[in-house]
All heavy atoms as TSV, in Angstrom:
chain	resi	resn	atom	element	x	y	z
A	1	MET	N	N	-16.026	-10.527	3.917
A	1	MET	CA	C	-16.494	-11.470	2.981
A	1	MET	C	C	-16.150	-10.976	1.516
A	1	MET	O	O	-16.443	-9.849	1.189
A	1	MET	CB	C	-18.042	-11.641	3.104
A	1	MET	CG	C	-18.638	-12.583	2.122
A	1	MET	SD	S	-20.350	-12.948	2.473
A	1	MET	CE	C	-21.171	-11.963	1.201
A	2	PRO	N	N	-15.465	-11.789	0.768
A	2	PRO	CA	C	-15.085	-11.346	-0.560
A	2	PRO	C	C	-16.341	-11.213	-1.512
A	2	PRO	O	O	-17.265	-11.991	-1.426
A	2	PRO	CB	C	-14.052	-12.387	-1.047
A	2	PRO	CG	C	-14.141	-13.509	-0.097
A	2	PRO	CD	C	-14.943	-13.069	1.111
A	3	TRP	N	N	-16.126	-10.362	-2.428
A	3	TRP	CA	C	-17.184	-10.214	-3.534
A	3	TRP	C	C	-16.883	-11.167	-4.613
A	3	TRP	O	O	-15.734	-11.590	-4.833
A	3	TRP	CB	C	-17.169	-8.737	-4.146
A	3	TRP	CG	C	-17.673	-7.727	-3.120
A	3	TRP	CD1	C	-19.032	-7.404	-2.872
A	3	TRP	CD2	C	-16.928	-6.807	-2.330
A	3	TRP	NE1	N	-19.174	-6.447	-1.970
A	3	TRP	CE2	C	-17.895	-6.047	-1.587
A	3	TRP	CE3	C	-15.602	-6.639	-2.152
A	3	TRP	CZ2	C	-17.503	-5.021	-0.751
A	3	TRP	CZ3	C	-15.245	-5.646	-1.236
A	3	TRP	CH2	C	-16.132	-4.864	-0.582
A	4	THR	N	N	-17.932	-11.565	-5.388
A	4	THR	CA	C	-17.735	-12.506	-6.473
A	4	THR	C	C	-18.484	-12.017	-7.736
A	4	THR	O	O	-19.177	-10.993	-7.663
A	4	THR	CB	C	-18.357	-13.846	-6.182
A	4	THR	OG1	O	-19.766	-13.809	-6.018
A	4	THR	CG2	C	-17.829	-14.398	-4.849
A	5	LYS	N	N	-18.334	-12.698	-8.795
A	5	LYS	CA	C	-19.025	-12.333	-10.060
A	5	LYS	C	C	-20.564	-12.374	-9.897
A	5	LYS	O	O	-21.236	-11.815	-10.682
A	5	LYS	CB	C	-18.564	-13.162	-11.166
A	5	LYS	CG	C	-17.119	-12.947	-11.581
A	5	LYS	CD	C	-16.720	-13.882	-12.685
A	5	LYS	CE	C	-15.213	-13.690	-13.040
A	5	LYS	NZ	N	-14.839	-14.526	-14.139
A	6	GLU	N	N	-20.979	-13.197	-8.960
A	6	GLU	CA	C	-22.432	-13.398	-8.644
A	6	GLU	C	C	-22.898	-12.493	-7.560
A	6	GLU	O	O	-24.088	-12.261	-7.445
A	6	GLU	CB	C	-22.715	-14.848	-8.418
A	6	GLU	CG	C	-22.544	-15.698	-9.613
A	6	GLU	CD	C	-21.175	-16.159	-9.811
A	6	GLU	OE1	O	-20.328	-16.230	-8.772
A	6	GLU	OE2	O	-20.724	-16.401	-10.950
A	7	ASP	N	N	-22.091	-12.065	-6.715
A	7	ASP	CA	C	-22.413	-11.290	-5.521
A	7	ASP	C	C	-21.466	-10.052	-5.426
A	7	ASP	O	O	-20.326	-10.122	-4.920
A	7	ASP	CB	C	-22.222	-12.243	-4.300
A	7	ASP	CG	C	-22.625	-11.450	-3.024
A	7	ASP	OD1	O	-23.484	-10.567	-3.096
A	7	ASP	OD2	O	-22.122	-11.843	-1.948
A	8	TYR	N	N	-21.972	-8.990	-5.852
A	8	TYR	CA	C	-21.307	-7.714	-5.981
A	8	TYR	C	C	-22.234	-6.512	-5.662
A	8	TYR	O	O	-23.429	-6.698	-5.740
A	8	TYR	CB	C	-20.470	-7.479	-7.328
A	8	TYR	CG	C	-21.434	-7.676	-8.475
A	8	TYR	CD1	C	-22.202	-6.538	-8.958
A	8	TYR	CD2	C	-21.589	-8.859	-9.199
A	8	TYR	CE1	C	-23.038	-6.702	-10.065
A	8	TYR	CE2	C	-22.383	-9.019	-10.312
A	8	TYR	CZ	C	-23.223	-7.898	-10.755
A	8	TYR	OH	O	-23.998	-7.925	-11.788
A	9	PRO	N	N	-21.702	-5.326	-5.389
A	9	PRO	CA	C	-22.585	-4.193	-5.040
A	9	PRO	C	C	-23.441	-3.837	-6.220
A	9	PRO	O	O	-23.043	-3.912	-7.422
A	9	PRO	CB	C	-21.613	-3.073	-4.653
A	9	PRO	CG	C	-20.313	-3.803	-4.292
A	9	PRO	CD	C	-20.283	-5.032	-5.129
A	10	ASP	N	N	-24.662	-3.365	-5.930
A	10	ASP	CA	C	-25.506	-2.873	-7.039
A	10	ASP	C	C	-24.952	-1.762	-7.880
A	10	ASP	O	O	-25.278	-1.665	-9.034
A	10	ASP	CB	C	-26.812	-2.365	-6.382
A	10	ASP	CG	C	-27.733	-3.470	-5.930
A	10	ASP	OD1	O	-27.580	-4.631	-6.322
A	10	ASP	OD2	O	-28.661	-3.209	-5.185
A	11	SER	N	N	-24.024	-1.025	-7.330
A	11	SER	CA	C	-23.413	0.113	-8.048
A	11	SER	C	C	-22.618	-0.338	-9.166
A	11	SER	O	O	-22.373	0.431	-10.141
A	11	SER	CB	C	-22.598	0.979	-7.147
A	11	SER	OG	O	-21.526	0.273	-6.638
A	12	LEU	N	N	-22.297	-1.641	-9.261
A	12	LEU	CA	C	-21.502	-2.175	-10.398
A	12	LEU	C	C	-22.297	-2.845	-11.474
A	12	LEU	O	O	-21.828	-3.234	-12.524
A	12	LEU	CB	C	-20.485	-3.256	-9.890
A	12	LEU	CG	C	-19.471	-2.813	-8.782
A	12	LEU	CD1	C	-18.600	-3.940	-8.375
A	12	LEU	CD2	C	-18.711	-1.619	-9.184
A	13	LYS	N	N	-23.654	-2.952	-11.289
A	13	LYS	CA	C	-24.495	-3.667	-12.153
A	13	LYS	C	C	-24.493	-3.179	-13.639
A	13	LYS	O	O	-24.724	-3.994	-14.538
A	13	LYS	CB	C	-25.920	-3.804	-11.658
A	13	LYS	CG	C	-26.793	-2.526	-11.651
A	13	LYS	CD	C	-28.090	-2.816	-11.070
A	13	LYS	CE	C	-28.859	-1.509	-11.181
A	13	LYS	NZ	N	-30.178	-1.674	-10.566
A	14	ASN	N	N	-24.310	-1.962	-13.882
A	14	ASN	CA	C	-24.419	-1.378	-15.246
A	14	ASN	C	C	-23.058	-1.383	-15.915
A	14	ASN	O	O	-22.975	-0.941	-17.097
A	14	ASN	CB	C	-25.023	-0.074	-15.202
A	14	ASN	CG	C	-26.508	0.028	-14.836
A	14	ASN	OD1	O	-27.188	-0.948	-15.203
A	14	ASN	ND2	N	-26.875	0.943	-14.043
A	15	LEU	N	N	-21.993	-1.748	-15.224
A	15	LEU	CA	C	-20.710	-1.747	-15.895
A	15	LEU	C	C	-20.626	-3.016	-16.781
A	15	LEU	O	O	-21.213	-4.029	-16.654
A	15	LEU	CB	C	-19.648	-1.911	-14.819
A	15	LEU	CG	C	-19.417	-0.748	-13.815
A	15	LEU	CD1	C	-18.383	-1.003	-12.829
A	15	LEU	CD2	C	-18.978	0.509	-14.638
A	16	LYS	N	N	-19.750	-2.792	-17.807
A	16	LYS	CA	C	-19.523	-4.002	-18.745
A	16	LYS	C	C	-18.867	-5.060	-17.843
A	16	LYS	O	O	-18.145	-4.743	-16.892
A	16	LYS	CB	C	-18.515	-3.573	-19.829
A	16	LYS	CG	C	-19.198	-2.684	-20.875
A	16	LYS	CD	C	-18.227	-2.397	-21.948
A	16	LYS	CE	C	-18.986	-1.631	-23.044
A	16	LYS	NZ	N	-18.185	-1.308	-24.194
A	17	PRO	N	N	-19.067	-6.276	-18.150
A	17	PRO	CA	C	-18.542	-7.390	-17.328
A	17	PRO	C	C	-17.073	-7.366	-17.153
A	17	PRO	O	O	-16.619	-7.648	-16.030
A	17	PRO	CB	C	-18.992	-8.708	-18.126
A	17	PRO	CG	C	-20.213	-8.233	-18.888
A	17	PRO	CD	C	-19.992	-6.898	-19.255
A	18	THR	N	N	-16.285	-6.947	-18.165
A	18	THR	CA	C	-14.837	-6.979	-17.967
A	18	THR	C	C	-14.489	-5.864	-16.928
A	18	THR	O	O	-13.630	-6.024	-16.110
A	18	THR	CB	C	-14.090	-6.711	-19.291
A	18	THR	OG1	O	-14.616	-5.465	-19.918
A	18	THR	CG2	C	-14.243	-7.819	-20.237
A	19	VAL	N	N	-15.108	-4.713	-16.943
A	19	VAL	CA	C	-14.853	-3.640	-15.954
A	19	VAL	C	C	-15.305	-4.061	-14.645
A	19	VAL	O	O	-14.681	-3.838	-13.653
A	19	VAL	CB	C	-15.599	-2.352	-16.382
A	19	VAL	CG1	C	-15.307	-1.231	-15.467
A	19	VAL	CG2	C	-15.152	-1.899	-17.807
A	20	ARG	N	N	-16.521	-4.640	-14.546
A	20	ARG	CA	C	-17.069	-5.088	-13.242
A	20	ARG	C	C	-16.188	-6.123	-12.600
A	20	ARG	O	O	-15.852	-6.127	-11.402
A	20	ARG	CB	C	-18.424	-5.681	-13.454
A	20	ARG	CG	C	-19.126	-6.115	-12.159
A	20	ARG	CD	C	-20.568	-6.597	-12.359
A	20	ARG	NE	N	-20.816	-7.438	-13.440
A	20	ARG	CZ	C	-21.509	-7.119	-14.542
A	20	ARG	NH1	N	-22.145	-5.984	-14.655
A	20	ARG	NH2	N	-21.695	-8.049	-15.473
A	21	ASN	N	N	-15.690	-7.100	-13.373
A	21	ASN	CA	C	-14.863	-8.140	-12.883
A	21	ASN	C	C	-13.552	-7.647	-12.361
A	21	ASN	O	O	-12.948	-8.035	-11.332
A	21	ASN	CB	C	-14.560	-9.299	-13.883
A	21	ASN	CG	C	-15.884	-9.992	-14.209
A	21	ASN	OD1	O	-16.770	-10.061	-13.453
A	21	ASN	ND2	N	-15.838	-10.603	-15.374
A	22	LYS	N	N	-12.965	-6.677	-13.135
A	22	LYS	CA	C	-11.770	-5.984	-12.643
A	22	LYS	C	C	-12.040	-5.182	-11.280
A	22	LYS	O	O	-11.234	-5.249	-10.362
A	22	LYS	CB	C	-11.158	-5.013	-13.716
A	22	LYS	CG	C	-9.874	-4.353	-13.314
A	22	LYS	CD	C	-8.812	-5.377	-12.822
A	22	LYS	CE	C	-7.817	-5.717	-13.770
A	22	LYS	NZ	N	-6.774	-6.568	-13.320
A	23	ALA	N	N	-13.156	-4.541	-11.232
A	23	ALA	CA	C	-13.461	-3.785	-10.021
A	23	ALA	C	C	-13.577	-4.804	-8.869
A	23	ALA	O	O	-13.099	-4.508	-7.747
A	23	ALA	CB	C	-14.784	-3.051	-10.227
A	24	ILE	N	N	-14.266	-5.927	-9.049
A	24	ILE	CA	C	-14.353	-6.910	-7.983
A	24	ILE	C	C	-13.006	-7.365	-7.545
A	24	ILE	O	O	-12.704	-7.480	-6.391
A	24	ILE	CB	C	-15.208	-8.179	-8.500
A	24	ILE	CG1	C	-16.699	-7.617	-8.727
A	24	ILE	CG2	C	-15.138	-9.265	-7.528
A	24	ILE	CD1	C	-17.595	-8.650	-9.423
A	25	GLU	N	N	-12.152	-7.638	-8.495
A	25	GLU	CA	C	-10.757	-8.089	-8.189
A	25	GLU	C	C	-10.045	-7.034	-7.271
A	25	GLU	O	O	-9.327	-7.333	-6.304
A	25	GLU	CB	C	-9.953	-8.314	-9.490
A	25	GLU	CG	C	-8.603	-8.751	-9.257
A	25	GLU	CD	C	-7.886	-8.857	-10.656
A	25	GLU	OE1	O	-8.546	-9.265	-11.627
A	25	GLU	OE2	O	-6.718	-8.580	-10.772
A	26	ILE	N	N	-10.174	-5.756	-7.695
A	26	ILE	CA	C	-9.503	-4.690	-6.988
A	26	ILE	C	C	-10.097	-4.441	-5.611
A	26	ILE	O	O	-9.485	-4.363	-4.611
A	26	ILE	CB	C	-9.606	-3.328	-7.780
A	26	ILE	CG1	C	-8.836	-3.470	-9.088
A	26	ILE	CG2	C	-9.098	-2.171	-6.894
A	26	ILE	CD1	C	-9.077	-2.369	-10.046
A	27	MET	N	N	-11.539	-4.660	-5.486
A	27	MET	CA	C	-12.172	-4.467	-4.229
A	27	MET	C	C	-11.733	-5.603	-3.229
A	27	MET	O	O	-11.455	-5.249	-2.079
A	27	MET	CB	C	-13.720	-4.606	-4.372
A	27	MET	CG	C	-14.326	-3.404	-5.061
A	27	MET	SD	S	-15.995	-3.548	-5.696
A	27	MET	CE	C	-16.744	-4.855	-4.786
A	28	ASN	N	N	-11.563	-6.762	-3.700
A	28	ASN	CA	C	-11.143	-7.826	-2.834
A	28	ASN	C	C	-9.743	-7.652	-2.362
A	28	ASN	O	O	-9.414	-7.839	-1.212
A	28	ASN	CB	C	-11.276	-9.208	-3.507
A	28	ASN	CG	C	-12.724	-9.653	-3.641
A	28	ASN	OD1	O	-13.531	-9.285	-2.740
A	28	ASN	ND2	N	-13.150	-10.346	-4.666
A	29	ALA	N	N	-8.825	-7.078	-3.209
A	29	ALA	CA	C	-7.516	-6.819	-2.879
A	29	ALA	C	C	-7.455	-5.694	-1.853
A	29	ALA	O	O	-6.672	-5.750	-0.813
A	29	ALA	CB	C	-6.693	-6.478	-4.099
A	30	LEU	N	N	-8.202	-4.629	-2.042
A	30	LEU	CA	C	-8.225	-3.476	-1.099
A	30	LEU	C	C	-8.761	-3.912	0.281
A	30	LEU	O	O	-8.253	-3.468	1.332
A	30	LEU	CB	C	-9.064	-2.377	-1.637
A	30	LEU	CG	C	-8.446	-1.533	-2.759
A	30	LEU	CD1	C	-9.490	-0.601	-3.365
A	30	LEU	CD2	C	-7.263	-0.759	-2.258
A	31	GLN	N	N	-9.784	-4.833	0.180
A	31	GLN	CA	C	-10.330	-5.290	1.491
A	31	GLN	C	C	-9.293	-6.068	2.287
A	31	GLN	O	O	-9.293	-5.860	3.545
A	31	GLN	CB	C	-11.555	-6.164	1.165
A	31	GLN	CG	C	-12.289	-6.568	2.383
A	31	GLN	CD	C	-13.598	-7.301	2.006
A	31	GLN	OE1	O	-13.513	-8.179	1.160
A	31	GLN	NE2	N	-14.681	-7.093	2.779
A	32	ARG	N	N	-8.463	-6.824	1.646
A	32	ARG	CA	C	-7.399	-7.539	2.349
A	32	ARG	C	C	-6.264	-6.631	2.821
A	32	ARG	O	O	-5.665	-6.834	3.895
A	32	ARG	CB	C	-6.809	-8.601	1.497
A	32	ARG	CG	C	-7.714	-9.871	1.194
A	32	ARG	CD	C	-6.996	-10.864	0.484
A	32	ARG	NE	N	-6.464	-10.479	-0.832
A	32	ARG	CZ	C	-7.149	-10.578	-1.958
A	32	ARG	NH1	N	-8.412	-11.023	-1.960
A	32	ARG	NH2	N	-6.670	-10.153	-3.124
A	33	GLU	N	N	-5.884	-5.650	2.013
A	33	GLU	CA	C	-4.701	-4.884	2.239
A	33	GLU	C	C	-5.013	-3.527	3.044
A	33	GLU	O	O	-4.079	-3.099	3.734
A	33	GLU	CB	C	-4.082	-4.529	0.875
A	33	GLU	CG	C	-3.711	-5.698	0.046
A	33	GLU	CD	C	-2.613	-6.482	0.610
A	33	GLU	OE1	O	-1.709	-5.929	1.232
A	33	GLU	OE2	O	-2.578	-7.738	0.498
A	34	GLU	N	N	-6.011	-2.911	2.876
A	34	GLU	CA	C	-6.210	-1.589	3.395
A	34	GLU	C	C	-7.327	-1.527	4.529
A	34	GLU	O	O	-8.215	-2.385	4.496
A	34	GLU	CB	C	-6.655	-0.592	2.301
A	34	GLU	CG	C	-5.739	-0.515	1.196
A	34	GLU	CD	C	-4.334	0.098	1.529
A	34	GLU	OE1	O	-4.339	0.935	2.488
A	34	GLU	OE2	O	-3.373	-0.210	0.884
A	35	ASN	N	N	-7.305	-0.464	5.231
A	35	ASN	CA	C	-8.277	-0.304	6.331
A	35	ASN	C	C	-9.292	0.725	5.891
A	35	ASN	O	O	-9.548	1.733	6.575
A	35	ASN	CB	C	-7.599	0.173	7.611
A	35	ASN	CG	C	-8.509	0.047	8.789
A	35	ASN	OD1	O	-9.446	-0.666	8.773
A	35	ASN	ND2	N	-8.154	0.852	9.841
A	36	TYR	N	N	-9.986	0.508	4.787
A	36	TYR	CA	C	-11.003	1.362	4.265
A	36	TYR	C	C	-12.371	0.778	4.579
A	36	TYR	O	O	-12.424	-0.455	4.639
A	36	TYR	CB	C	-10.965	1.600	2.785
A	36	TYR	CG	C	-9.701	2.330	2.252
A	36	TYR	CD1	C	-8.874	1.718	1.340
A	36	TYR	CD2	C	-9.387	3.595	2.720
A	36	TYR	CE1	C	-7.782	2.310	0.817
A	36	TYR	CE2	C	-8.255	4.197	2.208
A	36	TYR	CZ	C	-7.470	3.584	1.286
A	36	TYR	OH	O	-6.351	4.279	0.813
A	37	ASN	N	N	-13.375	1.614	4.615
A	37	ASN	CA	C	-14.722	1.186	4.844
A	37	ASN	C	C	-15.236	0.681	3.467
A	37	ASN	O	O	-14.547	0.992	2.418
A	37	ASN	CB	C	-15.691	2.172	5.438
A	37	ASN	CG	C	-16.013	3.318	4.574
A	37	ASN	OD1	O	-16.217	3.186	3.348
A	37	ASN	ND2	N	-16.134	4.514	5.063
A	38	GLU	N	N	-16.329	-0.120	3.440
A	38	GLU	CA	C	-16.765	-0.735	2.226
A	38	GLU	C	C	-17.104	0.180	1.110
A	38	GLU	O	O	-16.786	-0.054	-0.001
A	38	GLU	CB	C	-17.982	-1.530	2.568
A	38	GLU	CG	C	-18.529	-2.411	1.437
A	38	GLU	CD	C	-19.711	-3.282	1.874
A	38	GLU	OE1	O	-19.469	-4.211	2.756
A	38	GLU	OE2	O	-20.778	-3.188	1.288
A	39	GLN	N	N	-17.775	1.329	1.397
A	39	GLN	CA	C	-18.104	2.347	0.413
A	39	GLN	C	C	-16.877	2.924	-0.255
A	39	GLN	O	O	-16.889	3.173	-1.505
A	39	GLN	CB	C	-18.988	3.384	1.035
A	39	GLN	CG	C	-20.375	2.950	1.404
A	39	GLN	CD	C	-21.052	2.190	0.287
A	39	GLN	OE1	O	-21.140	2.693	-0.850
A	39	GLN	NE2	N	-21.693	1.036	0.568
A	40	ARG	N	N	-15.882	3.160	0.511
A	40	ARG	CA	C	-14.587	3.736	0.072
A	40	ARG	C	C	-13.922	2.719	-0.982
A	40	ARG	O	O	-13.409	3.062	-1.977
A	40	ARG	CB	C	-13.677	4.137	1.140
A	40	ARG	CG	C	-12.458	4.769	0.765
A	40	ARG	CD	C	-12.633	6.277	0.311
A	40	ARG	NE	N	-11.449	6.892	-0.042
A	40	ARG	CZ	C	-11.214	7.451	-1.182
A	40	ARG	NH1	N	-12.219	7.725	-1.981
A	40	ARG	NH2	N	-10.075	8.025	-1.517
A	41	ILE	N	N	-13.946	1.450	-0.522
A	41	ILE	CA	C	-13.337	0.394	-1.330
A	41	ILE	C	C	-14.014	0.273	-2.661
A	41	ILE	O	O	-13.387	0.219	-3.688
A	41	ILE	CB	C	-13.322	-0.970	-0.606
A	41	ILE	CG1	C	-12.377	-0.999	0.572
A	41	ILE	CG2	C	-13.139	-2.095	-1.547
A	41	ILE	CD1	C	-12.560	-2.174	1.511
A	42	ILE	N	N	-15.338	0.383	-2.729
A	42	ILE	CA	C	-16.123	0.251	-3.923
A	42	ILE	C	C	-15.826	1.471	-4.801
A	42	ILE	O	O	-15.602	1.320	-6.014
A	42	ILE	CB	C	-17.638	0.195	-3.642
A	42	ILE	CG1	C	-17.939	-1.164	-2.883
A	42	ILE	CG2	C	-18.457	0.367	-4.759
A	42	ILE	CD1	C	-19.353	-1.149	-2.222
A	43	ALA	N	N	-15.729	2.635	-4.294
A	43	ALA	CA	C	-15.476	3.807	-5.007
A	43	ALA	C	C	-13.994	3.799	-5.657
A	43	ALA	O	O	-13.922	4.042	-6.929
A	43	ALA	CB	C	-15.595	5.081	-4.158
A	44	ILE	N	N	-13.108	3.387	-4.867
A	44	ILE	CA	C	-11.696	3.369	-5.398
A	44	ILE	C	C	-11.609	2.351	-6.541
A	44	ILE	O	O	-10.980	2.552	-7.538
A	44	ILE	CB	C	-10.726	3.062	-4.243
A	44	ILE	CG1	C	-10.621	4.200	-3.214
A	44	ILE	CG2	C	-9.318	2.669	-4.778
A	44	ILE	CD1	C	-9.950	3.883	-1.942
A	45	ALA	N	N	-12.138	1.140	-6.224
A	45	ALA	CA	C	-12.032	-0.015	-7.205
A	45	ALA	C	C	-12.708	0.335	-8.470
A	45	ALA	O	O	-12.249	-0.022	-9.589
A	45	ALA	CB	C	-12.524	-1.241	-6.544
A	46	THR	N	N	-13.976	0.939	-8.384
A	46	THR	CA	C	-14.710	1.183	-9.547
A	46	THR	C	C	-13.943	2.310	-10.416
A	46	THR	O	O	-13.768	2.032	-11.670
A	46	THR	CB	C	-16.070	1.796	-9.210
A	46	THR	OG1	O	-16.861	0.882	-8.346
A	46	THR	CG2	C	-16.877	2.151	-10.394
A	47	LYS	N	N	-13.381	3.291	-9.825
A	47	LYS	CA	C	-12.677	4.309	-10.588
A	47	LYS	C	C	-11.430	3.774	-11.212
A	47	LYS	O	O	-11.204	3.932	-12.391
A	47	LYS	CB	C	-12.313	5.426	-9.634
A	47	LYS	CG	C	-11.505	6.521	-10.364
A	47	LYS	CD	C	-11.313	7.790	-9.457
A	47	LYS	CE	C	-10.588	8.728	-10.333
A	47	LYS	NZ	N	-10.336	10.010	-10.077
A	48	LYS	N	N	-10.693	2.907	-10.485
A	48	LYS	CA	C	-9.507	2.290	-11.073
A	48	LYS	C	C	-9.825	1.368	-12.199
A	48	LYS	O	O	-9.154	1.331	-13.219
A	48	LYS	CB	C	-8.698	1.618	-9.979
A	48	LYS	CG	C	-7.431	1.049	-10.397
A	48	LYS	CD	C	-6.491	2.162	-10.784
A	48	LYS	CE	C	-5.103	1.683	-11.212
A	48	LYS	NZ	N	-4.258	2.684	-11.792
A	49	ALA	N	N	-10.867	0.509	-12.055
A	49	ALA	CA	C	-11.229	-0.402	-13.098
A	49	ALA	C	C	-11.686	0.346	-14.319
A	49	ALA	O	O	-11.340	-0.035	-15.441
A	49	ALA	CB	C	-12.387	-1.335	-12.632
A	50	GLU	N	N	-12.434	1.483	-14.232
A	50	GLU	CA	C	-12.829	2.293	-15.312
A	50	GLU	C	C	-11.664	2.946	-16.020
A	50	GLU	O	O	-11.559	2.965	-17.253
A	50	GLU	CB	C	-13.777	3.429	-14.835
A	50	GLU	CG	C	-15.114	2.900	-14.464
A	50	GLU	CD	C	-16.040	3.958	-13.797
A	50	GLU	OE1	O	-15.543	5.016	-13.495
A	50	GLU	OE2	O	-17.234	3.671	-13.629
A	51	GLU	N	N	-10.675	3.366	-15.195
A	51	GLU	CA	C	-9.455	3.978	-15.875
A	51	GLU	C	C	-8.698	2.956	-16.606
A	51	GLU	O	O	-8.230	3.250	-17.732
A	51	GLU	CB	C	-8.543	4.552	-14.751
A	51	GLU	CG	C	-9.105	5.832	-14.117
A	51	GLU	CD	C	-8.294	6.243	-12.806
A	51	GLU	OE1	O	-7.337	5.521	-12.471
A	51	GLU	OE2	O	-8.602	7.333	-12.294
A	52	LEU	N	N	-8.504	1.759	-16.054
A	52	LEU	CA	C	-7.721	0.635	-16.726
A	52	LEU	C	C	-8.460	0.327	-18.047
A	52	LEU	O	O	-7.810	0.177	-19.113
A	52	LEU	CB	C	-7.667	-0.519	-15.890
A	52	LEU	CG	C	-6.714	-0.386	-14.693
A	52	LEU	CD1	C	-6.881	-1.627	-13.737
A	52	LEU	CD2	C	-5.266	-0.285	-15.051
A	53	TYR	N	N	-9.776	0.262	-18.028
A	53	TYR	CA	C	-10.534	-0.072	-19.233
A	53	TYR	C	C	-10.378	0.965	-20.284
A	53	TYR	O	O	-10.152	0.744	-21.517
A	53	TYR	CB	C	-12.044	-0.341	-18.942
A	53	TYR	CG	C	-12.815	-0.792	-20.121
A	53	TYR	CD1	C	-12.805	-2.157	-20.508
A	53	TYR	CD2	C	-13.572	0.089	-20.850
A	53	TYR	CE1	C	-13.502	-2.619	-21.559
A	53	TYR	CE2	C	-14.273	-0.350	-21.937
A	53	TYR	CZ	C	-14.228	-1.749	-22.296
A	53	TYR	OH	O	-14.982	-2.213	-23.414
A	54	GLN	N	N	-10.489	2.269	-19.892
A	54	GLN	CA	C	-10.337	3.410	-20.790
A	54	GLN	C	C	-9.035	3.533	-21.371
A	54	GLN	O	O	-8.893	3.908	-22.530
A	54	GLN	CB	C	-10.737	4.730	-20.058
A	54	GLN	CG	C	-12.210	4.875	-19.766
A	54	GLN	CD	C	-13.038	4.997	-20.962
A	54	GLN	OE1	O	-12.688	5.692	-21.900
A	54	GLN	NE2	N	-14.190	4.288	-21.045
A	55	ASN	N	N	-7.998	3.092	-20.642
A	55	ASN	CA	C	-6.659	3.094	-21.170
A	55	ASN	C	C	-6.485	2.108	-22.406
A	55	ASN	O	O	-5.805	2.369	-23.300
A	55	ASN	CB	C	-5.590	2.806	-20.053
A	55	ASN	CG	C	-5.403	3.947	-19.205
A	55	ASN	OD1	O	-5.741	5.085	-19.482
A	55	ASN	ND2	N	-4.880	3.581	-17.994
A	56	ASP	N	N	-7.144	0.928	-22.270
A	56	ASP	CA	C	-7.107	-0.102	-23.293
A	56	ASP	C	C	-8.145	0.154	-24.385
A	56	ASP	O	O	-7.928	-0.344	-25.512
A	56	ASP	CB	C	-7.327	-1.401	-22.628
A	56	ASP	CG	C	-6.260	-1.865	-21.821
A	56	ASP	OD1	O	-5.132	-1.374	-21.881
A	56	ASP	OD2	O	-6.456	-2.872	-21.019
A	57	HIS	N	N	-9.169	0.840	-24.092
A	57	HIS	CA	C	-10.283	1.155	-25.081
A	57	HIS	C	C	-10.682	2.525	-24.930
A	57	HIS	O	O	-11.708	2.999	-24.410
A	57	HIS	CB	C	-11.508	0.260	-24.740
A	57	HIS	CG	C	-11.156	-1.201	-24.683
A	57	HIS	ND1	N	-10.753	-1.803	-23.436
A	57	HIS	CD2	C	-11.164	-2.137	-25.567
A	57	HIS	CE1	C	-10.537	-3.102	-23.675
A	57	HIS	NE2	N	-10.753	-3.285	-24.899
A	58	PRO	N	N	-9.869	3.480	-25.555
A	58	PRO	CA	C	-10.108	4.880	-25.281
A	58	PRO	C	C	-11.455	5.525	-25.738
A	58	PRO	O	O	-11.918	6.506	-25.186
A	58	PRO	CB	C	-8.958	5.634	-26.065
A	58	PRO	CG	C	-8.136	4.554	-26.614
A	58	PRO	CD	C	-8.682	3.280	-26.370
A	59	ASN	N	N	-12.048	4.908	-26.720
A	59	ASN	CA	C	-13.281	5.462	-27.243
A	59	ASN	C	C	-14.516	4.696	-26.847
A	59	ASN	O	O	-15.645	4.890	-27.280
A	59	ASN	CB	C	-13.252	5.561	-28.742
A	59	ASN	CG	C	-12.150	6.451	-29.285
A	59	ASN	OD1	O	-11.955	7.585	-28.669
A	59	ASN	ND2	N	-11.412	6.150	-30.277
A	60	ALA	N	N	-14.306	3.689	-25.921
A	60	ALA	CA	C	-15.447	2.802	-25.449
A	60	ALA	C	C	-15.988	3.226	-24.207
A	60	ALA	O	O	-15.294	3.772	-23.342
A	60	ALA	CB	C	-14.933	1.379	-25.433
A	61	SER	N	N	-17.216	2.972	-24.055
A	61	SER	CA	C	-17.887	3.270	-22.749
A	61	SER	C	C	-17.653	2.089	-21.857
A	61	SER	O	O	-17.529	0.930	-22.265
A	61	SER	CB	C	-19.353	3.371	-22.998
A	61	SER	OG	O	-20.068	3.516	-21.741
A	62	VAL	N	N	-17.547	2.401	-20.494
A	62	VAL	CA	C	-17.435	1.413	-19.448
A	62	VAL	C	C	-18.798	0.727	-19.077
A	62	VAL	O	O	-18.794	-0.181	-18.399
A	62	VAL	CB	C	-16.713	1.918	-18.228
A	62	VAL	CG1	C	-15.311	2.373	-18.581
A	62	VAL	CG2	C	-17.428	2.939	-17.578
A	63	TYR	N	N	-19.851	1.303	-19.610
A	63	TYR	CA	C	-21.187	0.846	-19.255
A	63	TYR	C	C	-21.858	0.067	-20.337
A	63	TYR	O	O	-21.593	0.263	-21.510
A	63	TYR	CB	C	-22.034	2.099	-18.983
A	63	TYR	CG	C	-21.552	2.934	-17.744
A	63	TYR	CD1	C	-20.849	4.040	-17.925
A	63	TYR	CD2	C	-21.743	2.478	-16.415
A	63	TYR	CE1	C	-20.297	4.770	-16.953
A	63	TYR	CE2	C	-21.275	3.172	-15.417
A	63	TYR	CZ	C	-20.545	4.363	-15.681
A	63	TYR	OH	O	-20.035	4.997	-14.597
A	64	GLU	N	N	-22.681	-0.854	-19.953
A	64	GLU	CA	C	-23.465	-1.609	-20.834
A	64	GLU	C	C	-24.488	-0.797	-21.461
A	64	GLU	O	O	-24.929	0.216	-20.890
A	64	GLU	CB	C	-24.198	-2.801	-20.125
A	64	GLU	CG	C	-23.189	-3.761	-19.509
A	64	GLU	CD	C	-23.349	-5.143	-20.145
A	64	GLU	OE1	O	-24.453	-5.696	-19.892
A	64	GLU	OE2	O	-22.376	-5.535	-20.768
A	65	LYS	N	N	-24.908	-1.093	-22.687
A	65	LYS	CA	C	-25.904	-0.239	-23.393
A	65	LYS	C	C	-27.280	-0.797	-23.041
A	65	LYS	O	O	-27.573	-1.826	-22.637
A	65	LYS	CB	C	-25.669	-0.318	-24.936
A	65	LYS	CG	C	-24.458	0.397	-25.242
A	65	LYS	CD	C	-24.235	0.396	-26.743
A	65	LYS	CE	C	-22.959	1.134	-27.119
A	65	LYS	NZ	N	-22.686	1.268	-28.426
């Protein structure tokens, strides 16, 4: 079942919406393409989304205040 902007893991709730949405996009792609368990998919996607955001916003936090 794909994740959505309204239905995503609790571990993403404190991320900025742009980071969270990118993580959701990556998670759904990994779920379709790879044979990882759900926790691994979440970890990989979160890390990648954070890295992408930090590359575009080097001094900004990925978390909501």
